C-alpha angles and dihedrals in degrees: 000000000000101000120199130169127219139161118287116261129190093255087063094061100099096047093040093049091047092053092044091049092052089063093043091050091049086061096204106096118021122063091218118101100181120086122229123238126191095278099041091039094054091047091047095049093045095049092061122095084243136351114199122200121205115209140169104253090206096055105016090234113152108230105170148345145200136209123213126192142142114291090212141350139258114000090013095042092106089071115084135195131208142188128202132204130184126188106267100234094053102043116130095048096104094258090125090053091053090049093051093047091049090047092053090054094045092048091053091045090054091053101256116144103197134028112211129188111203101190121025103167113234094231092054092098095166092057093043091051093047094048091049091049091051094049103257115158120232114227099198134271131298107206114231093354097146128059107219121213090252091059097255124120123237132191120259128211116209116211138187139195124198108226 
């Protein structure tokens, strides 16, 4: 695959929402519980500081996305937050890594100074490995900080990266 990343556009909404919803339905990574439809998805993706869409330049197939937005307001508004989603059947092909690297550049371009992840679930080994590889700093562990789909609670590990 020849993966490129560009800004979200309305015609992406169905594919982007489907990929996002896969992660929400898995119930082991995103805090959201509500699924996106075409209307709520478009509003959600447009209200972000940036939504990036990963696609195969050879086929046009959308394979992943990320959202980027402030983590807080005012005196902490220079810290951003992001979430990443890759189409389930093609995970493990470094698409997530490309999304994170693109996101780091876009965050800096938009004037953010730090990228912070509030809730990396402890069992998300692929994400933890990637963030370590890219130089993110772990902040510790919050016991039982994430409600899993099965009703159990799992630890989360906040991270940050200085841009």
